[in-house]
N, C-alpha and C positions, 0 to 999 in steps of 0.2 A: 092829567097830568101828562107829560108829554114827555119821551123819551128823546133823546138825541144822539146820536150813535158819528163818528164823527170818523169815516172810513179814513182819510185823507194822511191823519197823525197817524190811525197804526200803521199806513204802509209805510210811512215816513220812516218812524221808528225801526221796520224790518227793514227796510232799507240799510239807514244808518249802524243797524246791526250786522248786516248781511256785510258792508263795506269794509267795518271793522273786523269782522272776521275776516275778508277778505285780504286786506292789510294786514294783517297777522299771522294768517300764510304764506303771503310774500318775506314779510322780513322773515319768519324761519326759513322759507327755501334760501332767501338770500343766505342769511348765518348759517344752515347749512352746507350751502356751497362753497363760502369760504370757507367754515372749517375742515370739509373735505378737501379743500384746493391747498391747505397749509399742511394736513395732512400727506396729500399727491408730492407736495415739494418735498418737505421734510424727507419720504422715503428716497423718494428721488436720489435727493442729496445722500443719504447716508447710504443706498447701495453705490453710485458714488463712489465715495469716500473708502468701503467696503474692496471694490474694485479696482481702485488707486492703490490699499494697501496691498491684496494680494499680488495685484502687478510688481509693487518692491522686492513682495517676500519672496516669488519664485524668481527676481531678479537675485535676490540674497542668496538664496539658495541653490541658482545653477552658477555662480562665482564659489560660495562654499565649496563644493561638488568638485569643482575643475583646479580650487587648492585643494583640495583633499587627494585627488586624483595625481597631484602633481609630488604631493608629500607621500602620498604613496610609491612612487613609482623612484622616490630618491631616500625612500625607507633605509633605514642603516640593521644590522643584527647585532645585537648587544648581549655578548655572551655572558657567563659570572665573571672571568678572567681580566676584562675589558671593568665588570663594578668594581673589582675586586683592588685592579690599580687605582679606580679613581677616588675609589674610599682613600687607600693609603696616599694618593698624593693631596686630596683634601685635610686629611690629619695630618699625613707628617711634615709640612709648613713651618718653616722656620721665621719668625717676626726679627730679623735683623736689626731694625733702630729698635727694637726693644733691648734685642741683648746686646747692641753695641752701645746703648744708655747707662745701664747696667754693668758694665765692662770699666767703661772712663768713669763714671762717678767715685766709686772707691781707688781709684788709682791714685798711688801718693803722690805726696808734693816731686819736685825733682825726678820723674817719673816718667817718661812716652812710651805707647805705643807707634812706632813708625810701619809694621807693615802688618797686615791680614793678610788668610785667604781661606777657603773654604774647599778644602779640596779632598776626595776620596774621604765623606763622610766623617771628616776632621777640623778643624775649628785650628787653622795656625796663625800663632799670635806675636812677633817680636817685637823689644821695643828695648829702651837702653833709661840707666839713672845716674846717677853721680854718688862712686862710693860716698859715704857718709865716714863720717872723723870717729864714730865708736867702732867700725865695720859691720854694720847689722845689717848690708842688704840680703843677705840671703834671707834673713830673719822675719826683715820689711815685703820682701818676694813671697816668703812662706805664707805671712799674713793675707795679704794682699789678695793670691790665689785660695786663701783658706776663707776669705769673704764672697767672692764667688763661685766657689762651691757652695757655701749658704744661704744663697741669694735665690731665694724662688723663683724670678726672671728665667735668669741666666742658664740655670740647672733644671727650668722643665726640658730641656731637648738635650742640655748639657750634661751631663751623668758625671763622666770622667774627664777631671781637672790634672796635668800632671805637667808638672818644669820637668822639660826637657833637658838646657842646656844656660848655666850663667858662664859667663867667662868676664873676669877684667880686664880692662882697655887700657893700661897704664899711660897716663900720655908725657911725653917728653918734656915740653915746655912746661915752665912753673904756673905761667898765666892760665892754662886751663886745667878744670879739675878733672881727676879722672874717673873713668866711667866704666857701668857697670854694664852689658849688657845679656840680655835674657832672651828663652822663648821658650812657651807653652802650648800645649793642644787641648782641645777640649773638644770631647766626641759623644757620642752618644752611648750610654753603658746600660747595664741593666738595672729599670727602676724597681721598685719596693715592692711588687706583683711580681720581678722576676722574667718580666718580659723586653725583649729587647726596641730600643725604639730607634 
């Protein structure tokens, strides 16, 4: 029996395996080079973004420091008296729309307010009405002032409501009705806690 050895086939198989290994190594090197290129590009882009953010932050910091310098130069000193004055102004204000509405709503029919002014910490109101046949104008005015005294909106800042004057204005002309003029004041008084507002 004869043994035959085919050396060419074995050499070819080795060459094929060698070429396959070389191709795999080439593909691996190309893949690694691609991955490395992507990582380098991402790193460069990240560094550029961080650099841009840093530049923006430095610009913002510079602007804020300049503003702080300007505010520091114009800083006012605020003392205790200024704070107390501000507190009194904020808490001592009067909401006139609500007060005037509360004053007008219960005003009896055939009675009108023709002037009012707030002066010297007092609201002075003047008006007139027609004389009633029953001669009840003083009672009507007193009832009206009692309603104002009891009204929570009106008496919040105006604790003392006082009738100052009533005057009957008789008209000589029979075509016109006799009138009664009135004047009352409303001013801050002592509240339940005893403090002056």
